C-alpha positions as CSV (number, residue, x, y, z in Angstrom):
1,M,-95.2,-24.0,77.8
2,T,-97.9,-21.3,77.3
3,L,-99.3,-22.0,80.7
4,F,-95.9,-21.8,82.3
5,V,-95.0,-18.5,80.5
6,T,-98.4,-17.0,81.5
7,T,-98.0,-18.0,85.1
8,L,-94.5,-16.7,85.2
9,G,-95.5,-13.4,83.6
10,Q,-98.2,-12.9,86.2
11,M,-95.7,-13.7,89.0
12,G,-93.3,-11.2,87.6
13,Y,-96.0,-8.5,87.5
14,L,-97.2,-9.4,91.0
15,F,-93.7,-9.6,92.6
16,S,-92.7,-6.3,91.0
17,F,-95.4,-4.5,92.8
18,M,-94.6,-6.4,96.0
19,L,-91.0,-5.4,95.7
20,I,-92.0,-1.8,95.3
21,G,-94.0,-1.9,98.5
22,F,-91.2,-3.8,100.3
23,L,-88.6,-1.2,99.3
24,L,-90.8,1.7,100.1
25,A,-91.3,0.4,103.6
26,K,-87.7,-0.7,104.2
27,L,-86.3,2.5,103.0
28,K,-88.7,4.6,105.0
29,A,-89.9,6.3,101.9
30,V,-93.5,6.2,103.1
31,P,-94.9,7.1,106.6
32,D,-95.2,4.3,109.1
33,N,-99.0,4.4,108.8
34,A,-98.9,4.0,105.0
35,A,-100.0,0.4,105.1
36,T,-102.9,1.3,107.3
37,V,-104.0,4.1,105.0
38,L,-103.7,1.8,101.9
39,S,-105.7,-1.0,103.6
40,K,-108.5,1.4,104.5
41,M,-108.6,2.8,101.0
42,E,-108.7,-0.8,99.6
43,S,-111.4,-2.1,101.9
44,N,-113.6,1.1,101.7
45,F,-113.3,2.0,98.0
46,L,-111.1,-0.1,95.7
47,I,-112.4,-3.6,96.6
48,P,-116.1,-2.3,96.7
49,A,-115.5,-0.8,93.3
50,L,-114.2,-4.1,91.9
51,V,-117.1,-6.0,93.3
52,L,-119.6,-3.4,92.0
53,D,-118.0,-3.4,88.6
54,T,-118.0,-7.3,88.4
55,F,-121.7,-7.7,89.4
56,I,-123.0,-4.8,87.3
57,K,-121.4,-6.2,84.2
58,N,-122.0,-9.9,84.7
59,F,-125.1,-10.4,87.0
60,N,-128.0,-10.0,84.6
61,R,-131.0,-11.9,83.3
62,Q,-129.2,-13.0,80.1
63,V,-126.3,-14.4,82.1
64,L,-128.6,-16.2,84.6
65,A,-130.6,-17.8,81.8
66,S,-127.6,-19.0,79.8
67,T,-125.1,-19.9,82.5
68,G,-127.2,-20.5,85.5
69,A,-126.0,-24.1,85.7
70,I,-122.4,-22.9,86.1
71,L,-123.4,-20.6,89.0
72,L,-125.2,-23.5,90.8
73,L,-122.4,-25.9,90.2
74,S,-119.8,-23.4,91.6
75,L,-121.9,-23.0,94.7
76,G,-121.9,-26.8,95.0
77,V,-118.1,-26.8,94.9
78,L,-118.0,-24.4,97.8
79,V,-120.5,-26.4,99.8
80,V,-118.2,-29.4,99.5
81,C,-114.9,-27.5,99.7
82,I,-115.5,-25.3,102.8
83,P,-116.1,-28.1,105.3
84,L,-113.0,-29.8,104.0
85,T,-110.8,-26.7,104.4
86,M,-112.2,-26.2,107.9
87,L,-111.1,-29.7,108.8
88,L,-107.6,-29.2,107.3
89,S,-107.2,-25.9,109.2
90,R,-108.1,-27.7,112.5
91,L,-105.4,-30.2,111.8
92,C,-102.8,-27.5,111.5
93,T,-103.5,-25.3,114.5
94,R,-105.7,-24.9,117.6
95,D,-105.4,-21.1,117.4
96,G,-108.8,-19.7,116.4
97,Y,-107.4,-16.7,114.5
98,L,-104.9,-18.8,112.5
99,R,-107.6,-21.4,111.9
100,N,-109.8,-18.7,110.3
101,V,-107.0,-17.3,108.2
102,Y,-106.1,-20.8,107.0
103,T,-109.8,-21.6,106.2
104,F,-110.2,-18.4,104.3
105,G,-107.1,-19.0,102.3
106,L,-107.9,-22.6,101.4
107,S,-111.5,-21.8,100.5
108,F,-111.0,-18.7,98.5
109,S,-107.9,-18.5,96.3
110,N,-106.5,-15.8,94.0
111,F,-109.2,-16.7,91.5
112,A,-109.5,-13.3,90.0
113,F,-106.0,-11.7,89.4
114,M,-104.3,-15.0,88.7
115,G,-107.3,-17.1,87.6
116,Y,-108.6,-14.6,85.0
117,A,-105.1,-14.3,83.4
118,V,-104.5,-18.1,83.3
119,V,-107.9,-18.8,81.8
120,Q,-107.7,-16.0,79.3
121,A,-104.3,-17.2,78.1
122,V,-104.8,-21.0,78.1
123,F,-108.6,-21.6,77.9
124,P,-109.9,-18.4,76.2
125,Q,-113.0,-20.4,74.9
126,I,-114.3,-20.5,78.5
127,Y,-113.2,-17.1,79.8
128,Y,-116.7,-15.7,79.9
129,E,-118.0,-18.8,81.7
130,Y,-115.2,-18.6,84.2
131,V,-116.0,-15.0,85.1
132,I,-119.6,-16.2,85.7
133,F,-118.4,-19.2,87.7
134,T,-116.5,-16.8,90.1
135,L,-119.6,-14.8,90.8
136,S,-120.7,-17.5,93.3
137,I,-117.2,-17.3,94.9
138,W,-117.5,-13.5,95.2
139,F,-120.9,-13.9,96.8
140,V,-119.8,-16.4,99.5
141,V,-116.6,-14.4,100.2
142,Y,-118.6,-11.3,101.2
143,L,-121.6,-13.1,102.6
144,W,-119.6,-15.5,104.9
145,G,-115.9,-15.5,104.4
146,M,-114.9,-12.0,105.3
147,P,-117.5,-11.2,108.0
148,E,-117.2,-14.6,109.7
149,L,-113.5,-15.5,109.2
150,L,-111.7,-12.2,108.9
151,I,-113.7,-9.3,110.4
152,A,-115.1,-11.1,113.4
153,D,-112.9,-11.8,116.4
154,A,-112.1,-15.6,116.6
155,G,-113.8,-17.4,119.5
156,K,-115.8,-14.3,120.5
157,K,-119.6,-14.8,120.8
158,R,-121.6,-12.3,118.8
159,G,-125.2,-11.4,118.8
160,I,-127.4,-10.8,115.8
161,G,-126.7,-7.0,115.9
162,Q,-122.9,-7.6,115.8
163,R,-123.2,-10.1,113.0
164,L,-125.3,-7.7,110.9
165,K,-122.8,-4.9,111.6
166,D,-119.9,-7.2,110.4
167,L,-121.9,-8.2,107.4
168,C,-122.9,-4.7,106.4
169,N,-119.5,-3.6,105.2
170,P,-118.8,-1.6,102.0
171,M,-117.9,-4.7,100.0
172,F,-121.1,-6.6,100.8
173,I,-123.2,-3.5,100.3
174,C,-121.6,-2.9,96.9
175,M,-122.2,-6.5,95.9
176,I,-125.9,-6.2,96.7
177,V,-126.1,-2.9,94.8
178,G,-124.2,-4.4,91.9
179,M,-126.6,-7.3,91.7
180,V,-129.6,-5.0,91.7
181,L,-128.1,-2.7,89.1
182,G,-127.0,-5.6,86.9
183,Y,-130.1,-7.7,87.1
184,L,-132.5,-4.7,86.5
185,E,-130.0,-3.3,83.8
186,I,-130.2,0.2,85.4
187,P,-127.8,2.5,83.4
188,L,-125.4,4.7,85.2
189,P,-123.9,8.0,84.1
190,S,-120.8,7.6,82.0
191,F,-118.6,9.4,84.6
192,A,-119.9,7.0,87.4
193,V,-119.0,4.0,85.2
194,K,-115.4,5.4,84.7
195,V,-115.0,6.0,88.4
196,I,-116.0,2.4,89.2
197,E,-113.9,0.9,86.4
198,T,-110.8,3.0,87.4
199,G,-111.2,2.1,91.1
200,S,-111.6,-1.5,90.2
201,A,-108.4,-1.5,88.1
202,C,-106.4,0.0,91.0
203,M,-107.4,-2.7,93.4
204,S,-104.9,-5.4,92.5
205,P,-101.7,-3.3,92.1
206,L,-102.3,-1.5,95.5
207,A,-103.1,-4.8,97.2
208,M,-99.7,-6.1,95.9
209,V,-97.9,-3.0,97.2
210,L,-99.6,-3.4,100.5
211,T,-98.5,-7.1,100.7
212,G,-94.9,-5.9,100.0
213,M,-95.1,-3.4,102.8
214,T,-96.4,-6.1,105.1
215,L,-93.5,-8.4,104.2
216,A,-91.1,-5.6,105.1
217,Y,-92.3,-5.7,108.7
218,I,-92.2,-9.5,109.3
219,S,-89.4,-11.9,109.6
220,L,-89.0,-13.7,106.3
221,K,-86.6,-16.2,108.0
222,R,-89.5,-17.1,110.4
223,T,-92.0,-17.3,107.5
224,F,-89.8,-19.6,105.4
225,G,-88.9,-21.6,108.6
226,D,-92.5,-22.3,109.6
227,P,-93.5,-25.9,108.5
228,R,-97.2,-24.9,108.6
229,V,-96.6,-22.6,105.6
230,Y,-95.4,-25.5,103.5
231,L,-98.2,-27.7,104.7
232,M,-100.9,-25.1,103.9
233,S,-99.2,-24.5,100.5
234,F,-99.4,-28.3,99.8
235,F,-103.1,-28.3,100.8
236,K,-103.9,-25.2,98.7
237,L,-101.8,-25.9,95.5
238,L,-101.9,-29.6,95.2
239,L,-104.2,-31.5,97.6
240,L,-107.4,-29.7,96.7
241,P,-107.0,-29.6,92.9
242,L,-105.7,-33.2,92.8
243,A,-108.6,-34.4,95.0
244,F,-111.0,-32.7,92.5
245,L,-109.2,-34.5,89.6
246,L,-109.6,-37.8,91.4
247,L,-113.2,-37.2,92.0
248,C,-113.8,-36.4,88.4
249,K,-112.1,-39.7,87.5
250,L,-114.6,-41.5,89.7
251,L,-117.8,-39.5,88.7
252,P,-119.0,-38.6,85.2
253,V,-118.6,-34.9,85.9
254,T,-117.8,-34.0,82.2
255,S,-121.0,-35.7,81.0
256,L,-123.2,-33.1,82.9
257,P,-124.6,-30.1,81.1
258,M,-121.6,-27.8,80.6
259,G,-119.6,-30.4,82.4
260,E,-116.3,-29.9,80.6
261,T,-116.6,-26.1,81.2
262,F,-117.4,-26.6,84.8
263,F,-114.4,-29.0,85.1
264,L,-111.9,-26.5,83.8
265,C,-113.4,-23.6,85.7
266,T,-113.3,-25.5,89.0
267,L,-109.8,-26.7,88.4
268,C,-108.6,-23.2,87.6
269,S,-110.1,-21.7,90.8
270,L,-108.8,-24.5,93.0
271,A,-105.2,-24.4,91.6
272,M,-104.6,-20.7,92.2
273,P,-102.5,-19.5,95.2
274,Y,-103.5,-17.7,98.4
275,G,-105.6,-14.6,97.7
276,L,-104.4,-11.1,98.6
277,N,-107.7,-9.7,99.8
278,A,-107.3,-11.4,103.2
279,I,-104.2,-9.2,103.8
280,V,-106.1,-6.1,102.9
281,I,-109.1,-6.8,105.1
282,L,-107.2,-7.9,108.1
283,A,-104.9,-4.8,107.8
284,S,-107.8,-2.5,107.6
285,Y,-109.2,-3.9,110.8
286,G,-105.9,-3.6,112.6
287,K,-105.2,-7.3,112.8
288,D,-102.0,-9.3,112.4
289,T,-101.2,-9.8,108.7
290,S,-97.9,-11.6,109.0
291,V,-99.4,-15.1,108.5
292,P,-101.5,-14.3,105.4
293,A,-98.7,-12.2,103.9
294,G,-96.2,-15.1,104.3
295,L,-98.7,-17.6,102.9
296,A,-99.3,-15.3,99.9
297,L,-95.6,-15.0,99.3
298,V,-94.8,-18.8,99.5
299,T,-97.9,-20.0,97.6
300,H,-97.4,-17.6,94.8
301,L,-93.7,-18.7,94.5
302,F,-94.7,-22.4,94.4
303,S,-97.6,-21.8,92.0
304,C,-95.1,-21.1,89.2
305,L,-94.5,-24.9,89.2
306,T,-97.7,-26.3,90.6
307,I,-100.2,-24.6,88.2
308,P,-98.5,-26.0,85.1
309,L,-98.1,-29.4,86.9
310,V,-101.8,-29.6,87.7
311,F,-102.9,-28.8,84.2
312,L,-100.3,-31.1,82.8
313,L,-102.2,-34.0,84.6
314,I,-105.3,-33.3,82.5
C-alpha cells in the first residue's frame, strides 16, 4: 500500500504540472514558441545544472571506494540491457528516428524523478546506494544515449568532427566538470552552489510543463489508438523488470557483494516509466516530440499499477 500511495502521489504531482502546461498551450496563454524557449532553457541550463549538482555531490573518492561495486554492476546492467532494447525497437518499427526514440526510452527510464521518490519511500535503507547506482546511467545517457540516439539525425553518416560536436553539448560538459569537481573535492563559492541547486530543482517541474505543452499540440486520440504505444509500454514496464526477476531466480545475484542492494536498485530503475528528458532534448533540437510525449503519458499512467505489481512479485 505504501508503494501504491507513493507512486500515485508522484503521478498526481507530475500530471498536475503536465495539466498546467497543457492548459497554458490550449488556452493560448503563452506564445506559440514557449515550448521551444522552455526546451532550450532546459537543455542549456537546467539539465546541465542537475547533472553538475548530482556529480559534484556524489562522485568522490569516498563514494568510489565504498560503493564502486554498485557502479560497476549498474554498468553491467546497461551493457546487457541496451542491445536487448535495440532489438525490441527493431521489432516495432523500421523508421530510424522512431527506433532511436524507442531505444532511448527503453534503455533509460525516469530513474531520477520517479525512481528517487519510490526508493526513498519504500527502500530508504538503500537510497544513497541507489543514487550512486544511477551515476552510471547518467554517464551512459550523456556519453551515448543523447548524442547518438536523440541529437544525431537517424541514418545520417557522421564524421569524427560531427560526432565530437554532438557529444560536446552542455549536459556532457557539465557531467565531466562535475566529475572533476566532485572527485578532487574542489569547493565552490556558496552563491554558485545555490545557483546550481536551484537550477537543478527547477528541471523536473519545467520538463513536466513542457511535456504538457507538447501534448496540447498532438492528437491524443491518435496516441491512445497507436498499438505500438501499448507494446512499448509493455516492454518498458513489465517485460524488462520481469526478465530481470527471472534472471535473478536462475542466477545467485543476491549472493554477490552488495547483491541484495544491487537487486533492488536495478529493479527500481527498470520498473520506472519513460523518461521526460527525451522530450526536452528533441524539442530543443527542433525534432518531433509527439511520440516521446505520448509514450511518457501512457507509461506514467500505467506505472501506477505496474510498479506496485512488480514489487509485489518480490
